[in-house]
N, C-alpha and C positions, 0 to 999 in steps of 0.2 A: 275222371278229366273231362271237363266240359269241351264241346267241340270248339274249334278255332285256335289262335295263338294263345298260348300260356306261358307264363314264368315260373319256374320251381328254383326255391332257393333252399340249399341245405347248409347248416352249419354243424361242425363238430370237432373233434380232436382226432388227428392222425398220428398213429405210433410208428416209428420207423422213418426211414430215409428214401421212400419209393411211394410212387403215386400212380394210380390207374383211374381213368374216369368211370364214374359209377354207372353212367348211361352212354349208348352207342349214338354216335353222330357222324356225320360226314365232315364236320369241320369244327375243331374245338381248340380254345385257347388257354393255356395255363400260365398264371403269374406266380412266381415263388419270390416273396420278399422276407427279408430278416432283420433282427436287431442290428444296429451298427456294431456291435461287439461280435457279431457272428458272421461268418461269411460262407456261403453254400458254394460247392464246386460241382457242377453238373458232370454225370458220368455217362448219360444217354445222348444219343446224337440227335434230338429232336430240332427242328427247324426254329431258328432265332429270330426274333423280330422286336420292334419296340414295343413299349407298354402303351403308348398313346393309340396304337392300332387295335388294341384289345378292348378299349372302352372300359377298362376296370380302374377303379381308383384305389391308389397304394397310399400307406400310412408312412413307410419309411423309404428313404432314398436308395439307390442302388438296386432296385427290384428287377428281376429278369422275367420276361416273357417268351413264351414258346407256342408253336403250333403243332399240335399233334393229330394224327389220325386215328381211325377206329383200332381199338384193341392195342394201342400203343401206350407203353409205360415209360415214365420219367424216374430217373433216381439220381441222387446227390451224395455228397459227403459235407459234413459241417466242421468248420475250423473256428476255434475260439480264437478271437483276437485281443491283444493286450493294449488298453488305453494308455497313451502316452500322458504324462504329468504336464498339466498346462493350468493357466490361470482362467477362471470363469468369468471374470470382468476385466474390463480395461478402463483406464482413468484418462480422459480427454483433456480436462482443465482443472486445476486447482487453484484458488484465489484464497490468500489469507490476508485479513485486514486487522490490524492491532493498533488500538488507540492507548497511549501511555498517559494517564491522567496525572494531575499535580499531586493528588493524593488519592490513596485507594490501588485496588489491584489493577493490572492490566486487562483490559477487556478485548476481546478478539472474536473474529467471525470468518469461518472457513466455508467456501462454496466449493462443492465436489460435483463434477460432472463424470458421469460413469455411463458405461455401456457394458450391461449386465447380460449375460448368456447362461445363467444357470446358478449363480451363488445365491444362497438363500439370505445371507446378511454380510454386512462389512463390519470389521472390527477395528475399533480405535483405542489408542492407548488411554489409561486413565489420566494422564498428565498432557496438556493442561485440562483442569477441571470443567467438564461440560455443564452447560446451564440451560441448553435449549437445543433441540434437534426437530428438523422438519424433513419431510419427503415429500417431494412435488409439491413444496409450498403449503404443506398440510403438517402442523405439528403432530409429532409422535411421542408415545411415552419412552422415556429414557431408561433402558435396562442394561444390565451388565452380567458378564458371565462369572465362572468360578475364579477366575484371575483378577477379576475387578476391572476388565476392558469393558469399553462402551460398545454395544451391539446395535446395530441398526438395520432391520429387516429390509430386504430389496424385493422389488418385482422384475420381471423381464423386460428387457429393452433400455431404452434411454432414462437415466435417473440423475435427480438433481437433489443432493443432500446438502443441507445447511446445518452447521455446527457451531453453536456460539458458546465460548468458553472464557475463563478467567485465571489469571495467575497472579501471584504476589512477588512484587519486587521491595527491596529496602529503599526508602526515600531519604536521600541524604543531599547535600548541596552538590555533591559530585556522585553520579550514580553509575556503578559498573554492573551491567544486567545481561543475562543469557535467558532469553524468552523462547519456550518451545512452541512448535506449531504442530497439530495432528499430522500423524505420519501414517500413509497406507503402505501396506506390504507390497505393493506393485507401483513401479515407476509411472508418474504421469507425464503425458507428453508436454505439457506446458504447466510451470509452478509460477505463480505470481504472488509477490508479498508486498503490501502496502502498509507503510508505518505513517501514523499520525499523531501529532503532538500539539498541545495547548500552547498558549505564548509563555509559559511558566518554564518550558525546557529549551536549551539549545544542544541540538544533537551533535556532538564533536566526532563521534565515530559511529558508523551503522554498517553492518555486514550480514550477508546472508550466503551461506554455500561459498561459491568462489567470487562473489561480488562484494564490494566494499566502497563507502565514501567517506571522505573527511569533510569536516565543516570549513567554511572559507567564507569571509563576509562578502556581502554583495559588491559589486564594482562601484554601484552609484553610491553605497554608503561609504566606501572607502574614498572616493573622490572627494566628498562631502566633507568628511573628517580631515583629509589633508589641506583642502582650501581653508576650512575654518582654523585649522592649526597655523597655517601661513598668515591669515589675517590677523589672529593674536599675537603672532610673533612680530609682525611688523608694527602692531599697535604698542606692544612692549618696547619695542626698538625706539619708537617715538617718545618715549618717557625715559630714555637712557639707561635701561637695565642692561645688566651684563648679558653675553651671549648664552652662556650655559644656562643661566637663571630664566631668562626668556623662552628658549627652546623647550626646557623641560615643562615649564609652566604651561606653554602653548599647547604641548602635546597631551598633558594631563587634562587640562580643560576643554579641549575638543573631544577627547573621549567621553569626558563626564557629559558635555551638553549632548551628545548623541543618545545617552542612556537616560538622563534625567531631565526633562523638558523644562523645569524652571531654571534650570542652570543654562540652558541654550538662550533662553531670553535674556538672562542677566547678560551673559557674554556679548549677544548681540547689541544689546543697548549701550554696554561700556564700550565696546570697540566701535560701534557706531558714533558715540560723542567723541572719541579720541580722532576719529577720521574726519569728522566736521571740523574740529580744532585744527587738523593739520590743513585742511582745506582753507580755513580762515587764515592761517599763518602764512600760506604760500600765495594769497592774492596778488601780492606784488611781483610775483615771479611765474606768472601764468605762462606755461609753454606747451608745445603739443605733446611730449612725454608726460607732463604732469597731468594734463587732460586725458591721456589714455589711461593712467593709473586711476583717476578717479571714475572714468567709466567702468574698469574693470573691478573696482570696489563696490560699484553699484550692481554690476552682474553678479558678483559673488554673493552679495546679499539676497538678491533674488532667488539664486540657486539654493542658497541655505534656507530659505523660506518654503521653497516648493518641496525640497527632501524632507523638512520637517512634517510639512501637510500630508506627503504621502505615507510618511512612517506612522502618522497618527490615523490615518484611515485604514492602514493594515493591521493596526492593534486590535488586540480581542478585548473583552470586557476585564478579564484579568489583567491588571496593569501594575507589575513592579517595576516598571522602566519603559522607555521608549522601545520602539521596533527598529531603529535604524541598524544597529550591529547584530541584534539577535535574529538572524536571519541565516538560511541555509543556501549555499552556492554549489551546484554541481560541476564547476569548472574542474575541480580536483576529483577526479575518479580514479580509484586504484586498480579497476577492472578493465576489460576490453570490450565490455559492452556498455551501451548508453543507458544511464538511469535518468529518471525525471524528478523533477522537484518543483513544488508548487508552495508559493508562499502567500497567496491570495487569500483574501479575508473570506470566511466561511459565509454562504448565503443564509438570510435569516430562516429560523425553522418554520416549516410548514404549518399551517394551521391545523388544530386537531380535527381527524376527519370523523364523520359522522358514523356512528355504531351501526353496523349491518345488522338488519333485522334477522332473527333468528330464522334457520332453515327448518321447515317443518317436515316432518317424516323420517330425518335423519337422527342417528344417535349421536350425542353429545357427551363426550367423556369429560369428566370433571377434574381429572388429575393430571392434565397436560401442562408442560412449561410454557411460560411466557417469554416472548422475544422482545429484547430491548433494542435500541437504536443507537447505532455508534455515531459520536459526534464527528463533524469535517476537520476540526481542528485547524490551527492556523498554519503549522508546517507539515510537510508530507514527504515521503521518499519511497520509491518504488524500485523493487528488484525483479528480474525474471530469470528463470532457467528453463532449460529443455531437457527432458528425460533425466531428471535428477534421480540418482540412484536412491531406492529406499535404505540401502546400508549405510548411506552417509548421514551422518548427524544434521538434521535440519533445524538448526537453532539461528536465532537473530541476535547478536551481539551488539549490545548499546553502550555507548559511554555518553552521559548526558550532564550537562551543566545547568545548574538551575539560575534561573534570572534573580532570585533572592541574592545569590551570592555576587552575580555581577553588579547588582545596585549597591550592596555593600561596599563592595571594590571601588565603585564609582565614588560613593561618599567618601572613602578614605583618600583616593587620590584628590578630590576636591578640597579636602582638608589640607593635604600636603601643598596643593597649588596656593590655597589661600594663606598658608603660613608662609611660604616663599614670598609671595607679594607683601605680606605684612611686614616682614623683615626688611624690606626694600621700600617701606612706606616714605621715609624721608626723601630719598632720591626721586621717588614718583611725585611726591607733593611739591618738591622744588622743580622738576622739570614741567610740571602742569602748569605751575605759576608763570615760569618762564614763557612757556608756549602761549599761555593767554595774554602774557604782555606783547609778544611778538604779534598776536592777532589782533590787538586792540587798535582801533584807528588813531593815526597820529594827528594831533591839534595843529592847525595852521598857525605859522609863525605871525606875530602881530608886530608891525613896522614902528 
């Protein structure tokens, strides 16, 4: 030993459940620590103190520190503990986004936010079919176990997993479908589902877990249809049509006009011409009520033009009809929670980003999947659940109506209304000629 202060470190393996200091000293510290599944019970009466006073670094929690004197020995007994069954990761938030195209499979994207404390991987069911997986925004290779389930390796701490998937549905004019979402074996604190549709679909019924919504036309569109039907009915009454005929024809033409834009312009021009003829025929009996009627008709025409312009701006590139009635209203909600609805037009797609330069010095695997981008859609619906049980079926139930069927139904109603007016063509012609004669100026009498 050199003179002066020295430090001696000895390591080794101790057999048994007692310990005696290998050297003599006036003051010695002993720290006993154990694996979390082992619990030591001290049998000796050594002085107990905190681990921080000893200056010894420990690896496990629950270490015991003692102060022992010369020729003092400590002993203990060991009890093996049984670990309780518990989950090794928690799910903070799960967001599922599904897009139902006009043709082809339903595309989906699931964002999973996990707090992992020891699980080596998460296991997802094989349905819906996964097409892309990323961990911490980095794509990973998709693998499956012997049962065909998707396995995603995890690291410790906060984890963000993205899974893109697809599933097929039968495309008919009326679609009844049940869509699956990836289900984890542990409940999520918050579960959100967002459904997106192009202009091709009208969602009559949508539900997820305990929440559901039913389709209802927008208030503005309903008011526009009723005002247009009233205007058509008054115009047909001006040409002396029967009440039943003009009411049925007015309702049919008002509905068709809000679906097919060309019919809207034809109806507005025809009713406008009859309104002008009515004003000319009433020039000799101008009164305040009649002036109010003229102003109301002008306001009605302006409202119809504004509604048509709004429906045209909110329509997508796919156009099998106007967008007036093909919209979702969330006023009729069959659940106790609020759900959101968006019918705004999607923003234009962003310009393609420049390719990032390859990162030097990093290994680039060539078999990773590619991530697709979900469209925003024209209509959307959202649902939210808290602590949804994993044992509960997590499916989205949809009843969709195709705009193609709505357009053909509008064409059929237009033909019926045209046939009803054609059948009364003699009465219409006679009434119009009589109204023109009333509106014609009277020549002054010659003395």
